[in-house]
Structure formats: structure tokens, C-alpha cells
C-alpha positions as CSV (number, residue, x, y, z in Angstrom):
1,M,-90.6,221.3,43.8
2,A,-94.1,220.7,44.5
3,Q,-94.1,222.5,47.8
4,W,-92.1,225.4,46.2
5,A,-95.4,225.5,43.4
6,S,-98.0,225.3,46.2
7,Q,-96.0,228.5,47.7
8,N,-95.8,230.4,44.7
9,P,-99.2,230.2,42.4
10,P,-98.4,231.4,38.9
11,G,-98.8,234.7,38.5
12,A,-96.5,235.6,41.8
13,F,-93.8,236.7,40.0
14,E,-95.0,238.2,36.8
15,Q,-93.0,241.2,35.2
16,P,-94.5,244.0,37.2
17,A,-95.6,247.4,35.6
18,E,-93.5,249.8,34.6
19,G,-93.0,252.4,37.3
20,S,-94.3,250.9,39.9
21,G,-92.5,249.9,43.6
22,A,-92.2,246.1,42.6
23,A,-89.9,247.1,40.1
24,G,-87.6,248.9,42.1
25,E,-87.7,246.3,45.0
26,F,-86.7,242.8,43.0
27,G,-84.5,244.7,39.8
28,D,-84.1,243.2,36.7
29,F,-85.7,239.6,37.8
30,S,-85.3,238.1,34.5
31,G,-81.6,239.3,34.5
32,G,-80.4,237.6,37.5
33,M,-81.9,234.3,36.4
34,G,-80.8,234.4,33.5
35,G,-77.2,234.6,34.8
36,G,-77.3,231.7,36.6
37,G,-77.9,233.1,40.1
38,W,-79.1,236.0,42.3
39,D,-78.8,239.2,42.1
40,D,-76.1,240.6,44.5
41,G,-77.8,244.1,44.7
42,G,-81.2,242.7,46.4
43,G,-83.0,239.3,47.3
44,D,-82.7,238.0,50.4
45,M,-79.8,235.5,49.8
46,A,-77.3,238.9,49.5
47,G,-77.7,239.0,53.3
48,S,-75.7,235.5,53.5
49,E,-72.6,236.4,51.7
50,R,-70.0,237.7,53.6
51,I,-66.7,239.9,52.0
52,L,-63.7,239.2,53.9
53,N,-61.8,242.9,55.1
54,Q,-58.1,243.1,54.5
55,D,-57.5,242.4,58.1
56,E,-59.3,239.1,58.6
57,I,-57.2,237.8,55.5
58,D,-54.2,238.6,57.0
59,S,-55.4,237.0,59.6
60,L,-56.2,233.8,57.9
61,L,-53.2,234.0,56.4
62,G,-51.6,234.3,59.2
63,F,-49.5,237.3,58.7
64,D,-49.4,240.6,61.4
65,L,-48.0,243.1,60.3
66,S,-48.1,245.1,63.4
67,G,-46.6,242.1,65.7
68,D,-43.0,242.2,66.7
69,G,-43.1,238.6,64.9
70,N,-42.3,236.8,68.3
71,D,-45.8,235.8,68.3
72,D,-47.0,232.5,67.5
73,R,-48.2,231.9,63.8
74,T,-51.2,230.8,62.9
75,G,-53.7,229.9,59.7
76,I,-51.7,229.0,56.6
77,R,-48.3,230.4,57.6
78,A,-48.7,228.0,60.5
79,I,-49.5,225.3,58.4
80,I,-46.2,225.7,56.3
81,N,-43.9,226.0,59.8
82,S,-45.2,222.9,61.3
83,A,-42.8,221.1,59.6
84,L,-40.3,222.9,62.3
85,V,-39.1,220.4,65.2
86,S,-40.0,222.4,68.8
87,Y,-37.2,222.6,70.9
88,E,-39.7,221.3,74.0
89,R,-39.2,218.4,72.5
90,L,-35.7,218.3,73.7
91,P,-35.8,219.2,77.4
92,M,-32.1,218.3,78.1
93,L,-31.6,221.3,75.7
94,E,-33.1,223.5,78.2
95,I,-30.8,222.3,80.8
96,V,-27.7,222.8,79.2
97,F,-28.4,226.4,78.3
98,D,-29.5,226.8,81.8
99,R,-25.7,225.8,82.9
100,L,-24.4,227.8,80.4
101,V,-25.7,230.9,81.9
102,R,-24.3,230.4,85.2
103,L,-20.6,229.1,83.8
104,M,-20.6,232.5,81.6
105,T,-21.9,234.6,84.4
106,T,-18.9,233.6,86.4
107,S,-16.5,233.2,83.5
108,L,-17.1,236.3,82.0
109,R,-17.1,238.2,85.5
110,N,-12.9,236.8,85.2
111,F,-12.7,238.2,81.7
112,T,-13.9,241.9,82.3
113,S,-13.3,242.3,86.0
114,D,-16.5,243.6,85.8
115,N,-19.8,242.7,87.6
116,V,-21.3,241.0,84.9
117,E,-25.2,239.7,85.0
118,V,-25.6,236.5,82.3
119,S,-30.2,236.0,81.7
120,L,-31.3,233.7,79.2
121,D,-34.2,235.9,76.9
122,N,-35.8,232.7,75.2
123,I,-35.3,229.6,73.4
124,S,-37.3,229.2,69.9
125,S,-37.1,227.3,66.6
126,I,-36.2,229.1,63.5
127,R,-35.9,228.5,60.0
128,F,-32.4,229.3,59.1
129,G,-32.8,231.3,56.1
130,D,-35.1,233.5,58.2
131,Y,-32.3,234.4,61.2
132,L,-30.1,235.3,58.6
133,N,-32.5,237.8,57.3
134,S,-33.4,239.3,60.6
135,I,-29.6,239.8,61.9
136,P,-29.4,243.5,62.5
137,L,-26.4,245.1,61.4
138,P,-23.3,245.5,62.3
139,A,-22.8,242.5,63.9
140,I,-20.0,240.3,64.3
141,L,-20.9,236.7,63.8
142,A,-18.4,233.8,64.9
143,V,-18.4,230.0,63.1
144,F,-17.6,227.2,65.0
145,R,-17.2,223.8,64.5
146,A,-18.3,220.9,66.8
147,E,-15.6,218.3,66.6
148,E,-17.3,215.1,68.0
149,L,-20.9,216.4,66.1
150,D,-19.0,217.1,62.7
151,N,-20.9,220.3,62.3
152,Y,-21.4,223.6,62.6
153,G,-22.7,226.7,65.1
154,L,-23.4,230.3,64.6
155,L,-22.9,233.2,67.2
156,T,-23.9,236.2,66.9
157,V,-22.9,239.4,68.8
158,D,-24.2,242.2,68.5
159,S,-23.3,245.6,68.2
160,N,-23.7,247.0,71.5
161,L,-22.1,244.3,73.4
162,I,-19.2,244.8,71.3
163,Y,-18.9,248.1,71.9
164,S,-19.7,247.6,75.4
165,I,-16.8,245.1,75.9
166,V,-14.1,247.5,74.1
167,D,-15.1,249.9,76.5
168,V,-14.6,247.7,79.6
169,L,-11.6,245.9,78.4
170,L,-9.7,249.0,77.5
171,G,-10.5,250.7,81.0
172,G,-13.3,252.8,80.1
173,R,-15.6,254.8,83.0
174,R,-18.5,253.4,84.6
175,G,-21.3,255.6,84.3
176,T,-20.9,256.5,80.5
177,A,-22.5,254.9,77.8
178,A,-20.4,253.3,75.2
179,M,-19.9,255.7,71.9
180,R,-20.7,254.0,68.6
181,I,-19.3,255.2,65.4
182,E,-21.9,253.9,62.3
183,G,-20.2,254.1,59.1
184,R,-17.3,252.0,59.5
185,P,-16.0,248.5,59.7
186,Y,-14.9,247.1,63.0
187,T,-11.2,247.5,63.8
188,T,-8.6,244.8,64.3
189,I,-8.9,245.4,68.0
190,E,-12.2,245.4,68.6
191,R,-12.2,242.1,66.3
192,V,-9.7,240.5,68.6
193,L,-10.8,241.8,71.9
194,V,-14.6,240.0,70.6
195,Q,-12.7,237.1,69.7
196,R,-11.1,236.5,73.0
197,M,-14.5,237.1,74.4
198,I,-16.5,234.4,71.9
199,E,-13.5,232.1,73.2
200,V,-14.8,232.6,76.5
201,V,-18.2,231.3,75.2
202,L,-17.0,228.4,73.4
203,H,-15.2,226.9,76.3
204,D,-18.4,227.4,78.7
205,L,-20.2,225.6,75.8
206,K,-18.0,222.7,76.0
207,A,-18.4,222.9,80.1
208,A,-21.9,222.8,79.5
209,F,-22.6,220.0,77.6
210,E,-19.7,217.8,79.2
211,P,-22.2,216.0,81.6
212,L,-24.1,215.2,78.5
213,H,-21.7,214.1,75.9
214,P,-18.4,215.9,75.4
215,V,-18.4,218.1,72.5
216,S,-15.4,220.3,71.0
217,F,-16.2,223.8,69.9
218,S,-13.5,225.5,68.5
219,L,-13.7,229.1,66.2
220,D,-13.5,228.6,62.9
221,R,-14.2,232.3,61.5
222,L,-15.3,235.7,62.1
223,E,-17.7,237.7,59.5
224,T,-19.4,240.8,59.5
225,N,-21.6,239.9,56.5
226,P,-24.0,236.7,57.2
227,R,-23.8,235.8,53.5
228,F,-20.7,234.8,54.5
229,A,-21.9,232.3,57.4
230,A,-24.1,230.1,56.0
231,I,-23.8,226.8,57.7
232,A,-27.0,225.4,56.9
233,R,-29.9,225.8,53.8
234,P,-32.1,228.4,54.0
235,A,-34.9,226.0,54.8
236,N,-33.4,223.9,57.3
237,A,-34.1,224.4,60.9
238,A,-32.5,225.3,64.0
239,I,-32.6,226.0,67.5
240,L,-31.8,229.6,68.6
241,V,-30.7,230.9,71.9
242,K,-30.8,234.4,72.8
243,L,-28.6,235.6,75.9
244,R,-28.6,238.8,77.4
245,I,-25.4,240.3,79.1
246,D,-25.7,243.0,81.6
247,M,-22.4,244.9,82.4
248,E,-24.3,247.5,85.0
249,D,-25.5,250.5,82.6
250,R,-23.9,248.3,79.6
251,G,-24.3,245.2,77.6
252,G,-25.8,243.3,74.6
253,R,-27.0,240.3,73.5
254,I,-25.6,237.2,72.3
255,E,-27.5,234.8,70.0
256,L,-26.7,231.0,69.6
257,L,-27.7,229.4,66.7
258,L,-27.6,225.6,66.6
259,P,-28.7,223.4,63.3
260,Y,-30.9,220.5,63.9
261,A,-28.4,218.7,61.7
262,T,-25.6,219.2,64.4
263,L,-27.6,218.0,66.9
264,E,-28.6,215.2,65.3
265,P,-26.0,212.9,66.9
266,I,-27.0,213.1,70.1
267,R,-30.7,214.0,69.7
268,K,-31.4,210.9,72.0
269,M,-29.7,212.3,74.9
270,L,-31.7,215.7,74.4
271,L,-34.4,213.9,74.4
272,Q,-34.1,212.5,78.2
273,Q,-36.3,214.1,80.6
274,F,-33.4,213.8,83.2
275,M,-29.9,213.1,83.2
276,G,-29.2,209.6,83.0
277,E,-32.4,208.0,81.7
278,K,-32.0,205.0,79.9
279,F,-33.7,204.2,76.6
280,G,-33.6,200.3,75.3
281,R,-31.3,198.6,77.3
282,D,-30.3,198.8,80.6
283,N,-27.2,197.8,81.5
284,I,-27.4,198.6,85.5
285,W,-30.2,196.2,85.4
286,E,-28.4,193.6,83.1
287,G,-25.8,193.0,85.4
288,H,-27.8,193.2,88.8
289,L,-29.9,190.6,86.5
290,A,-26.7,188.5,86.0
291,T,-25.6,188.3,89.3
292,E,-28.8,187.3,90.7
293,L,-29.3,184.3,88.2
294,W,-25.8,183.5,89.5
295,T,-27.1,182.7,92.9
296,T,-30.2,181.6,92.4
297,Q,-30.6,177.9,94.0
298,M,-32.1,175.1,91.2
299,E,-33.5,172.2,92.4
300,V,-31.8,169.1,90.0
301,R,-33.1,165.7,89.7
302,A,-31.2,162.7,89.0
303,V,-33.4,160.2,87.5
304,L,-31.9,156.4,87.6
305,D,-34.6,154.7,85.3
306,E,-38.0,155.1,84.3
307,Q,-40.8,152.6,83.8
308,Q,-44.2,152.4,82.7
309,L,-46.6,150.1,85.3
310,P,-50.2,149.8,84.7
311,L,-52.2,151.8,87.0
312,S,-53.7,148.9,89.1
313,R,-50.1,147.6,90.0
314,V,-49.4,150.6,91.3
315,L,-52.2,150.6,93.7
316,D,-51.4,147.2,94.7
317,L,-47.9,148.6,95.6
318,Q,-47.1,147.8,100.1
319,V,-44.7,148.4,102.3
320,G,-41.8,146.8,101.5
321,D,-42.6,145.3,98.2
322,T,-39.7,145.6,95.3
323,M,-38.9,146.8,92.3
324,M,-36.2,146.3,89.7
325,L,-34.9,149.0,87.7
326,N,-33.3,148.6,84.4
327,A,-30.0,150.2,85.3
328,T,-26.4,149.1,86.5
329,P,-23.9,151.0,88.1
330,D,-22.3,152.0,85.0
331,S,-25.4,153.3,83.5
332,L,-25.6,156.8,82.7
333,V,-28.0,159.2,85.0
334,E,-30.2,161.9,83.3
335,L,-30.1,165.4,84.8
336,R,-33.5,167.2,84.8
337,A,-34.5,170.7,85.9
338,G,-38.7,170.3,86.0
339,S,-39.2,168.6,83.3
340,I,-36.0,169.6,81.1
341,P,-33.6,167.4,80.3
342,L,-30.3,168.8,81.0
343,T,-27.2,166.6,80.5
344,R,-26.4,162.5,81.4
345,G,-23.7,161.5,83.9
346,R,-22.3,158.8,85.7
347,M,-23.5,158.5,89.9
348,G,-20.6,158.2,92.0
349,R,-19.6,159.3,95.6
350,R,-17.3,161.9,96.4
351,N,-16.3,162.2,99.9
352,H,-19.8,161.1,102.3
353,S,-22.6,162.5,99.4
354,I,-23.5,160.5,96.2
355,A,-22.3,162.7,93.1
356,I,-23.3,162.8,89.5
357,R,-20.6,163.6,87.5
358,A,-21.9,165.2,83.9
359,E,-20.4,163.3,81.0
360,A,-22.1,165.6,78.4
361,P,-23.0,168.5,77.2
362,L,-26.0,170.7,77.7
363,T,-28.9,168.8,75.8
364,P,-31.0,171.2,72.8
365,A,-33.8,171.5,75.0
366,A,-31.8,173.1,77.4
367,K,-30.3,175.5,75.8
368,K,-33.5,176.4,74.1
369,A,-35.7,177.0,77.5
370,V,-32.7,179.5,78.8
371,Q,-32.8,181.2,74.9
372,K,-36.3,181.3,75.8
373,L,-35.7,183.4,78.9
374,K,-33.0,185.8,77.5
């Protein structure tokens, strides 16, 4: 305050005379101070304040009206969606779906007797409610059940692929685009033909999961209204796989959706970086270690007697001196491995070798030492 007073002597901010230029520059200074701050229209502080435009607000909130919705979210929208688990944390899924593409290419060629090319567009994480709202209608939604996982999945076939499959299976000529008739529900023939194709895809999906974990996929029902195909809560996360099927000048898209709840029982297997990776216990190394332990050579000492002697007597020992042991031919001999007592036995002879026959079980000290090795 003292510095400010020295730089601004009294009278520096006196009310200027009416009509002077200073009045136009500062405006109603007393009114601005009485309002608790500088006037927004003047002063040096006005230059430091900046009002965001609508584009900057949308960017801050994470809304992009011009995009197609496939780009990564930013801002507050990214924070809200941060609870979604990325499929990249389940690296084995990508291997499974790559195998599915190869299997579908072969099986759909046999199914349609045409040149079919299947490609994997992308794999992404999405909320189940957002996916139902994004399904382009008309479409056929197949609800299938994963028997071993005790949950459901969703397979969506778009209208382009439906009409292309019907056209191919019923003998449509090549080079002519499949005819689309809008405004009517799918006929029984169209639903039956699409159902047969879906069963082929589910059989290939079972074969794709087979090396990882045996899973049987069975078709539960076909729906045309997304509201009737609800298999999870709208906020639940799911894996969305988009497959493109091309039959020369015809084709369409298949979308496979698996909720994370469906994949939870085999989540540890999907976390593997490569097939056969083990977590925690490894049975192969356990068996190898057990085999090596059985063939390991260990030195065991048989102790007949122990005596405590003065150091002076031990230093005076000469060759030929005799020491009397407090042991008889019937005394038990202690077997030791290092400093650990194992058991007690009786000394005897077997063939041409001196042997010890165990007369007692393993000591508690020996059992404790073995448990420490485990």
C-alpha cells in the first residue's frame, strides 16, 4: 500500500471536470469502485479477461458436432468415459478375432459358393446403451448365448449385407446391385437365410475361441427392434468388433458385440500376451522341480555319540590315542543332514556294507526345514 501511495499521490484520481477527455477515458470511476471491481469496458484489467466462443466450449466439454464420433474423446467427455476398459488391455482378443476373420473367409465361401473377402475394420470399447442408439435401421439383431460363460452377446447384420446374402443364395447375377425395398419388414425367407449365415458365423466364433477356452455359442433369437435386444444395462461396457464382408460388387457389415461381463470368466486368459502364458503357478516347472528333487544326491551323516572335551585335551591328541564312546551295539544312531537331525536308527550290516535302519519318523525340525523350501 505504501508503494502504491507513493506512485499515486493524492489528487491523481480526482473527478475530472465535466466534458474533459479524462472523463471519457475513465468513465464513471466511482461507480466502478462502488461495484466492487473495474469497469468491463475500460482499464488495463479488461485485456486479461477472455470470453470463450462456442467452439472452444465444445472442445472443452468434449463435443465434436462435425466429427463422425469415432475420434477419441477429449475434455470432460473423456473423463466421463474413462471408466471404459480399453480392449488393448486384453491383447488375446485381437488374436481371437484375427482367427475369426480367416475362418469366416473360408466358411462363407463354402456357404455362398462365391468369392468372399472378410476384413476386420476395427475393435473398440463402447457403452451398450450408446451402441443400441447408433444401430442403423433396418437391421437384424441376433442374440446369442455363450454357454460356458453363462451370458449373452449380440450380432448385428446391416441391411446391405442382408439383401446381398439373399441375392447371392437365390442365384442373383453378378454385376447387379442388390435391390433394397424400404418400408417393409423382412420376409420369412430373408430371415431364414440370414439365420443360416449367422449360425455359420457363430460356429466360426466357437472355433476361434477353442484354443483359448472352449465356448459354445448358440443362437437365442432374432430381433429387428434394438429395444428387444437388450442383453446388458445401458451403462455397461462392451467390446465392439466391426467386420466387413465383400462379395465382389456386393457386401455389407457385421458387428459383433460382447459385454465385458460375458468375457469376465476368461479375463485372465485374455490378458495373456501370447498363447500359453502362465500366471502365478507353473505346472511344468513344478513337475520339473519335483523330478530333480527326487534325483538329487544329499549327504547324510550317522552320529554314534557326541562328547564335549576341553580344548587342551583335544590339542594333546596323538596318533594311536583311544577315546571311549558312550554307545553300545544296541544304541540308536542319529542321522543328520548338515545340522538338521532327520531321524534315529539302528546300525547293522547289509551284504558287505554298514547300514542304518530307521527306527523313528522324521523329526519336527526336518519337517519344518522341508516346509521352508516349499
